[in-house]
N, C-alpha and C positions, 0 to 999 in steps of 0.2 A: 478502194482502199477504205471505203462503207461498206456497217460491219465490221472491216475487223478493228480490233486491239493489238498495237500496238505495245510491249514492253519493255519499259528499262532499269539497266538496274541499273538506281541510280543513291547519291544520297536523303536522305532528312535528319532537317536540323532534328535538336530533343537536347535538352539542357534550358537554363535555365538564365535573361537577359546579360550580355555579356558576358558569361559563361554555358560555351557554347560545343556539342555536343551533336554526335547522325550519327544512324540508325547506316548500315547499308539491306534498300526494300527490293524491289521487284514490284511495279506499276505499272499502271496505266502507262504507255503519255501523257493523255487526255489531263490527269487527274493531277492534284496544286501537289505542288513541292512540297506539303508534307503531312496530308489527304491522303485518302484509300492508298492502303498495297497491298500488296499480294503473300509476299512475305519476306517472314529480317532474312536477313543473308548475312548480316553481320557490323559492327561496328567498329567508325574512327572517334579516338577521342585529339582533337590536335593539342588540345592543353595543359597536357605526359609531355617528357623528354628522355624518354628522344615521343612524342610521338606516337601513339598507337596505332593500331591496325589489322585486327580480328575479324576471318570473316571463313566461315565455311568452306573456301574452297570445289570441293563435292559436289554440291548444292547451284551455288556456278557455270560451273559447267555446263550441271543438265540444264540449268536455264540460258543461258550460251549456243547450247542448242538443242531446245523449243527455238531460238530463232529472237529473244529478247539479241537487244545492242544495250548496249553503258555508256551515258554518260563521260563523256574529256577528262572526269576526274579522277572517275572508279577506271578507266581502264590505263591510268596510267597509270593507280596503285595495280593495278593485275600486271604488269609487265613486270618482268625479269632484272633483280636491279643486279649491277655490277657489282662482285664481293672488288670493297679494298684493297686495293697496296698495302704492302708493307716496308 
């Protein structure tokens, strides 16, 4: 895998201490969590009620098609959620 850059779709932390929010970014696998990234795909704010999740699905599909791998957390957000039973 020498010379090959592995891309991941993952969360990058932003916000103040104890008041974190997250960006959904495409970054090279070797870069630090909050380091350099290729593109911002959306954001996640767990402090809102209910938690706010905004993502550009078209760009996520583009990067997945290019071989980017989502982290476990991002993959769980991308799965379709079942509708609540009434």
